C-alpha positions in Angstrom: -68.2 -49.7 40.7 -71.4 -47.4 41.2 -71.8 -45.4 44.5 -75.4 -47.0 45.1 -73.8 -50.4 44.8 -72.3 -52.4 48.1 -69.3 -54.3 47.6 -68.4 -57.5 48.4 -66.8 -56.2 51.3 -69.7 -54.9 52.8 -72.2 -57.5 51.4 -71.9 -59.5 54.5 -72.2 -56.8 57.0 -75.7 -56.1 55.4 -76.8 -59.5 55.4 -75.7 -59.1 59.0 -77.6 -56.1 59.4 -81.1 -57.1 57.8 -80.6 -60.2 60.1 -80.5 -58.2 63.2 -83.2 -55.7 62.3 -85.6 -58.9 61.1 -84.9 -60.3 64.8 -86.0 -56.8 66.4 -89.8 -56.7 64.1 -89.8 -59.9 64.6 -92.4 -59.8 67.7 -94.5 -57.5 65.4 -94.7 -60.3 62.7 -95.7 -62.7 65.3 -98.7 -61.3 66.8 -99.8 -59.7 62.9 -103.0 -57.2 64.4 -104.3 -54.6 63.5 -103.1 -51.3 65.0 -105.4 -48.0 65.4 -105.2 -46.6 61.9 -105.2 -49.8 60.4 -109.1 -50.7 61.5 -110.7 -47.7 59.7 -108.6 -48.6 55.9 -108.9 -52.1 56.7 -112.9 -51.9 56.8 -113.1 -49.3 53.8 -110.5 -50.1 51.8 -108.4 -46.7 51.6 -105.7 -45.5 53.6 -106.3 -41.6 53.6 -102.8 -41.3 54.4 -102.2 -38.6 51.3 -104.1 -36.0 53.3 -101.2 -36.3 56.2 -98.8 -34.9 53.4 -97.4 -38.1 53.0 -98.7 -39.1 49.2 -95.6 -41.5 48.3 -96.4 -43.5 51.4 -99.7 -44.5 49.8 -98.4 -44.9 46.4 -96.4 -47.1 47.9 -98.9 -49.0 49.7 -100.9 -48.9 46.4 -98.7 -50.9 44.0 -98.5 -53.6 46.6 -102.2 -54.4 47.2 -102.3 -54.2 43.9 -104.4 -50.2 43.8 -107.6 -49.4 46.0 -109.5 -50.9 47.4 -106.6 -51.7 49.5 -105.7 -54.8 50.5 -103.8 -56.1 53.8 -100.1 -57.1 52.2 -98.5 -57.1 55.6 -96.0 -57.7 56.8 -94.5 -57.8 53.5 -94.4 -53.5 54.0 -92.6 -53.7 57.5 -90.1 -56.4 56.1 -89.4 -54.1 52.7 -88.8 -51.1 54.7 -86.6 -52.8 57.2 -84.2 -54.5 53.8 -84.2 -50.4 52.4 -82.9 -49.1 55.9 -80.4 -51.4 56.3 -79.4 -51.2 52.4 -78.7 -47.3 53.3 -77.4 -47.6 56.5 -74.3 -50.0 55.1 -74.3 -47.5 51.9 -73.7 -44.8 54.2 -71.0 -47.2 56.4 -69.1 -47.6 53.2 -68.8 -44.3 51.9 -68.2 -42.7 55.4 -67.3 -44.9 58.1 -64.6 -47.1 56.6 -62.1 -46.4 60.0 -65.0 -48.8 61.7 -63.0 -52.1 60.9 -64.8 -53.8 63.9 -68.2 -55.8 62.6 -69.5 -55.6 66.0 -68.8 -52.5 66.1 -70.5 -51.0 62.6 -73.5 -53.1 63.6 -74.0 -51.8 66.8 -74.0 -48.1 65.6 -76.0 -48.8 62.4 -78.4 -50.6 64.6 -79.7 -47.0 66.7 -81.3 -46.5 63.9 -83.5 -49.2 63.3 -84.1 -50.0 66.9 -84.8 -46.7 68.5 -87.5 -46.7 71.3 -89.0 -43.8 70.2 -90.5 -45.3 67.4 -91.7 -48.4 68.6 -95.1 -47.8 67.4 -94.4 -47.1 63.7 -93.5 -50.7 63.6 -97.0 -51.5 64.6 -99.1 -49.8 61.6 -99.2 -52.3 58.7 -99.0 -50.0 56.0 -97.5 -46.5 57.2 -94.8 -48.7 58.9 -92.8 -48.6 54.8 -93.5 -44.8 54.6 -91.3 -44.0 57.8 -88.2 -46.7 57.2 -88.1 -45.7 54.1 -88.5 -42.1 55.0 -85.6 -42.7 57.5 -83.5 -44.2 54.9 -83.0 -41.6 52.5 -81.1 -39.0 54.7 -78.2 -41.9 54.7 -78.8 -42.1 50.9 -78.6 -38.6 50.3 -74.8 -38.5 52.6 -73.7 -41.5 50.6 -73.8 -39.6 47.3 -69.3 -39.2 46.7 -67.8 -36.2 45.7 -67.2 -38.1 42.7 -70.1 -36.8 41.5 -70.8 -33.5 39.3 -72.6 -30.5 40.9 -75.5 -31.3 38.7 -76.2 -34.9 39.9 -75.6 -34.0 43.4 -78.1 -31.2 42.9 -80.5 -33.2 41.7 -79.8 -36.2 43.6 -80.2 -34.1 46.7 -83.6 -32.6 46.0 -85.2 -35.7 44.7 -84.1 -37.8 47.5 -85.6 -34.9 50.3 -89.2 -34.3 48.2 -89.0 -38.3 48.9 -88.1 -38.2 52.0 -90.9 -35.6 53.4 -93.1 -37.4 50.7 -93.0 -40.7 52.6 -92.9 -38.9 56.2 -91.3 -35.0 56.9 -89.6 -35.5 60.8 -86.1 -37.3 59.5 -85.0 -33.8 57.7 -84.1 -33.6 61.0 -81.3 -36.2 60.2 -80.2 -34.3 57.4 -79.1 -31.4 59.6 -77.6 -34.4 62.2 -75.0 -35.9 58.7 -74.4 -32.4 58.1 -72.5 -32.1 61.7 -71.0 -35.6 61.0 -69.5 -34.1 57.9 -68.0 -31.2 59.7 -66.8 -33.7 62.1 -65.1 -35.5 59.3 -64.0 -32.3 58.0 -62.7 -31.5 61.2 -60.9 -34.5 62.7 -60.4 -37.1 59.8 -58.8 -34.7 57.3 -60.8 -36.5 54.7 -60.2 -34.3 51.5 -63.6 -32.1 51.0 -64.7 -30.6 47.7 -66.8 -27.4 49.5 -68.4 -27.1 46.3 -70.2 -30.0 46.4 -71.2 -30.0 49.8 -72.5 -26.8 49.8 -74.7 -28.0 46.7 -75.6 -31.0 48.8 -77.2 -28.9 51.3 -78.8 -26.9 49.0 -80.4 -29.4 47.5 -81.9 -30.7 50.6 -83.1 -27.2 51.3 -84.7 -26.6 47.9 -86.0 -29.8 48.0 -87.9 -28.8 51.1 -89.1 -25.6 49.9 -90.5 -27.7 46.6 -92.7 -30.0 49.0 -93.7 -27.7 51.0 -94.7 -24.9 49.0 -96.6 -27.8 46.7 -96.8 -30.8 47.5 -98.3 -30.5 51.0 -99.7 -27.5 49.9 -101.7 -30.5 47.5 -101.9 -33.0 49.8 -102.5 -32.1 53.0 -106.2 -32.0 53.8 -108.0 -28.8 54.7 -111.1 -29.7 56.0 -109.7 -31.7 59.4 -107.7 -31.6 62.2 -104.6 -31.8 59.8 -104.1 -28.8 57.8 -103.5 -27.2 61.7 -101.3 -29.4 62.8 -99.4 -28.8 59.6 -98.9 -24.7 60.4 -96.0 -23.5 61.3 -95.0 -20.5 63.2 -95.3 -16.8 61.6 -91.5 -15.2 61.4 -92.0 -12.8 64.1 -89.8 -12.6 67.8 -91.9 -14.1 69.8 -91.7 -17.3 68.0 -88.5 -17.6 68.6 -89.1 -17.6 72.4 -91.6 -20.5 71.3 -89.2 -22.3 69.6 -86.9 -22.4 72.5 -90.0 -23.1 75.0 -91.3 -26.2 72.8 -87.1 -27.1 72.7 -87.1 -27.0 77.1 -90.6 -29.4 76.8 -89.2 -31.9 74.3 -86.5 -32.1 75.9 -88.3 -33.0 79.6 -90.4 -35.1 77.4 -87.5 -37.5 76.0 -85.8 -37.1 79.9 -89.4 -38.7 81.4 -88.9 -41.2 78.4 -85.8 -42.3 79.3 -86.8 -42.2 83.5 -89.0 -45.3 82.7 -86.5 -47.3 81.7 -84.7 -49.6 84.0 -82.3 -48.1 86.0 -79.1 -50.1 84.3 -80.2 -49.5 81.1 -80.0 -45.2 82.2 -76.6 -46.1 83.9 -75.9 -47.7 80.9 -77.0 -45.0 78.7 -75.1 -42.3 80.8 -71.7 -44.2 80.7 -72.3 -44.5 77.2 -72.6 -40.7 76.4 -69.9 -39.3 79.3 -67.2 -42.2 78.1 -67.9 -41.6 74.3 -67.5 -37.3 75.3 -64.3 -38.0 77.6 -62.4 -40.3 75.5 -63.0 -38.6 72.0 -61.4 -35.1 74.2 -58.7 -37.1 75.7 -57.4 -39.1 72.7 -57.6 -36.2 70.5 -55.6 -34.1 73.0 -53.0 -36.7 73.2 -52.3 -37.3 69.2 -53.5 -33.3 68.5 -50.5 -31.4 67.4 -52.8 -28.3 66.1 -52.4 -24.9 67.6 -53.9 -23.5 71.1 -56.2 -21.6 69.6 -57.5 -24.4 66.9 -57.5 -27.6 69.5 -59.5 -25.1 71.7 -61.8 -24.6 68.6 -61.7 -28.6 68.2 -62.4 -29.6 71.6 -65.3 -26.9 72.0 -66.7 -28.9 68.7 -66.6 -32.3 70.8 -68.6 -31.0 73.5 -71.1 -29.4 72.2 -72.1 -31.2 69.2 -73.7 -34.1 70.7 -75.9 -31.3 72.6 -76.7 -30.2 68.9 -77.2 -33.8 67.4 -80.0 -34.2 70.6 -81.6 -31.2 70.0 -81.4 -31.0 66.1 -82.4 -34.6 66.1 -86.4 -33.4 66.8 -85.4 -29.1 65.9 -88.5 -29.0 62.6 -90.6 -30.4 65.0 -90.4 -27.4 66.7 -91.3 -24.3 64.2 -94.9 -26.0 64.1 -98.0 -24.1 65.5 -99.5 -27.0 67.6 -97.3 -29.5 69.2 -98.3 -32.4 70.7 -95.3 -34.8 72.4 -95.9 -38.0 71.8 -92.8 -40.7 70.9 -92.9 -40.6 67.7 -92.7 -37.6 66.7 -89.0 -38.4 67.5 -88.6 -40.2 65.0 -85.3 -39.1 64.2 -84.0 -39.7 68.4 -81.9 -42.9 67.2 -79.0 -40.9 65.6 -78.2 -39.2 68.9 -76.6 -42.9 69.9 -75.4 -43.3 66.1 -73.1 -40.1 66.5 -71.6 -40.8 69.9 -70.9 -44.0 68.6 -69.2 -42.3 65.3 -67.5 -39.9 67.4 -65.8 -42.5 69.8 -64.7 -45.2 67.7 -62.9 -42.9 65.1 -60.7 -41.9 68.5 -60.4 -45.4 70.2 -60.2 -47.5 66.8 -56.0 -48.5 67.6 -57.2 -49.0 71.2 -58.3 -52.9 71.8 -58.9 -52.3 75.6 -61.5 -49.4 74.7 -63.0 -50.5 71.7 -64.2 -53.6 73.5 -65.3 -51.7 76.0 -67.3 -49.4 74.1 -68.9 -52.2 72.1 -69.8 -53.2 75.1 -72.1 -50.6 75.9 -73.4 -50.0 72.5 -74.4 -54.0 72.4 -75.6 -53.1 75.9 -77.9 -50.1 74.9 -79.2 -52.1 71.6 -80.4 -55.2 73.5 -82.2 -52.9 76.2 -84.3 -51.7 72.8 -85.0 -55.1 71.8 -86.1 -56.0 75.3 -88.2 -52.8 75.1 -89.9 -53.6 71.7 -90.8 -56.9 73.0 -92.1 -56.0 75.8 -94.7 -54.0 73.7 -95.4 -55.8 71.1 -96.4 -58.4 74.3 -98.5 -55.7 75.8 -100.1 -54.5 72.4 -101.1 -58.0 71.7 -103.0 -58.4 75.2 -104.6 -55.7 74.9 -105.7 -56.8 71.7 -106.6 -60.4 72.8 -108.9 -58.4 75.8 -110.5 -56.3 73.5 -112.1 -59.0 71.4 -112.9 -60.8 74.1 -115.0 -57.7 74.8 -116.3 -56.7 71.7 -117.5 -60.0 71.2 -119.5 -59.3 74.2 -120.1 -56.0 73.3 -121.7 -57.2 69.5 -123.5 -59.4 70.7 -125.7 -57.7 73.4 -125.7 -54.7 70.8 -127.3 -57.0 68.0 -129.4 -58.6 70.9 -131.0 -55.3 71.5 -131.5 -54.0 68.0 -132.7 -57.8 66.8 -136.0 -55.9 65.5 -133.5 -53.4 63.5 -135.1 -50.3 65.3 -132.1 -48.6 65.8 -129.4 -46.8 63.9 -126.3 -46.2 65.7 -124.1 -46.8 68.7 -122.1 -44.4 71.3 -119.5 -45.0 74.3 -119.1 -43.7 77.2 -116.2 -43.9 79.1 -112.8 -46.8 79.0 -112.3 -50.6 78.0 -111.6 -52.3 80.7 -107.8 -53.3 80.0 -106.4 -56.9 81.0 -103.7 -56.9 84.4 -101.1 -57.5 82.1 -102.0 -54.4 80.7 -102.1 -53.0 83.1 -98.7 -53.7 84.8 -96.8 -52.6 81.5 -98.8 -49.4 81.9 -98.2 -48.8 85.2 -93.8 -49.7 84.3 -93.6 -47.5 81.4 -96.9 -44.9 81.7 -96.0 -43.5 78.6 -95.7 -46.2 75.9 -99.0 -47.4 77.9 -100.5 -44.4 76.5 -99.6 -45.4 72.6 -101.7 -48.8 73.3 -104.8 -48.9 71.0 -107.6 -47.2 72.7 -110.9 -49.7 71.2 -114.5 -48.9 72.0 -114.4 -45.2 70.9 -116.6 -42.2 69.1 -114.2 -42.4 66.4 -115.5 -43.9 63.2 -111.9 -43.9 61.9 -110.2 -46.1 64.5 -112.0 -47.3 67.9 -115.5 -47.3 65.7 -114.2 -49.0 63.1 -112.7 -51.8 65.5 -116.5 -52.1 66.7 -117.9 -51.6 63.6 -116.2 -54.7 61.9 -117.7 -57.6 64.6 -121.2 -55.8 63.9 -123.7 -57.2 61.1 -125.8 -54.8 61.6 -125.9 -51.2 59.2 -125.0 -49.3 62.6 -123.1 -46.0 62.8 -121.0 -44.3 65.2 -121.8 -41.2 66.8 -120.4 -38.9 69.7 -122.2 -39.3 72.7 -123.9 -36.2 73.9 -125.0 -34.5 77.2 -128.8 -35.7 76.6 -127.0 -39.6 76.5 -125.3 -39.0 79.7 -128.3 -37.3 81.4 -130.2 -40.2 80.3 -127.9 -42.9 81.5 -127.6 -40.9 84.9 -131.2 -41.4 85.4 -132.6 -44.7 83.9 -131.9 -48.2 84.5 -129.4 -50.0 82.0 -131.8 -52.4 79.6 -128.7 -55.2 79.6 -125.3 -55.1 82.1 -122.7 -56.9 83.1 -119.7 -56.3 85.5 -117.8 -54.4 82.6 -120.6 -52.2 81.0 -124.6 -51.5 80.7 -126.2 -51.1 77.4 -128.8 -47.9 77.8 -131.2 -46.7 74.6 -131.9 -43.2 73.5 -134.0 -42.9 70.9 -132.6 -44.8 67.6 -129.6 -44.9 69.6 -127.7 -47.6 72.1 -125.4 -46.5 74.4 -122.4 -48.6 76.1 -121.3 -47.5 79.4 -118.2 -49.4 80.7 -118.0 -48.9 84.5 -115.6 -47.0 86.3 -114.2 -49.6 88.5 -113.2 -51.7 85.2 -111.7 -49.2 83.2 -108.5 -47.7 83.2 -106.2 -45.0 81.4 
């Protein structure tokens, strides 16, 4: 049987993982709405993802929709992404995690990659979700390549898969670092027969693929005419760059801790218990069984203590070399592998202790359970926001078209933010960081919020940024139309919609 085939033993595991993953994305499929950038491409029929340095994602979507103009094939990209990610995880488990004989334990560990709450936002992009999920799968396939392949094949497979991964979404390159740490763990503790030359070639292949992507693919595709070029630039090789990298790591760690602080108390307790138990049990069980020399035992214990910290930092380390640091939850696309690693770590040492095994499985399941409740809450908040936005846009579009009944206006601008429904406000108070991920409608961005409004207008209006003159006019003149939520003004050939501060919400 070829290494990329799933044998009968793991077929049932794959089916279970697929079902659990589909259950996780079920609310996204159910509400079936357009999210942020989706409004732009749905109106013009062009994705523009190539300009982000992700050409393979765009080509995949173009293939599914039969070329340009892009038509909406959602939720197929999301479902296909989940199927492929599940396949890669089972393939990795077949090659590397055969010591986990308990199906519940194995599935709970693998699910951490799927249910990572930091990447819940990606699931809502009708097209981009496929690129993110498929990219996540590539590192697991790279590290599923067995030692039995030739050196040339190992290099070629690793290079091509790395280029494919980064052309889909660059962030999961961090997972390659962590899976290498996992291989070191197996080398130290599992006494696996390792072909060091092939492992070296695997890493060289990954590095070669990353260099080719950066020098050729990204350089060719990343847009040089807008913000995306600046966002792709890395720090220069200077001594002060090292300090900036450490500062970026510190700020990212603070951001992650802030995110966790907004989660449920019981989840924080379970998460802390899982982390501490995994490290402590691993050390205790290793010390009880190890017969190695003192100095070697000390080295291995140091690895057990330090490797979780390294995995935590490695999960976002490649992003820390970027010149521009914008902390958002979605940049931590690889964060789910931290819990994945803890599961691998502890399950190896307690696999023959049934009581401890059942205790750890319970913790793993509880963590995943919270991730399910989190994404369901977020999906409902997005849906509530979207429903209220429809209510608002119907009225705004009606008033704008009424004012422009003679066709004398050519553009529209918005000042302030659209009010949020009470249910969404409650969600944002509970999860402030996640609340920032909710779509902002009625903006002067012609690709996102502006495109949302233009979908409901029949007049050939354009979206323009508001000016100082517009704001001075609003402050000094009476509106031509008003209600409790917004007022409409006119300035030359522009209609200005101003949302009232009392109704607006951040």
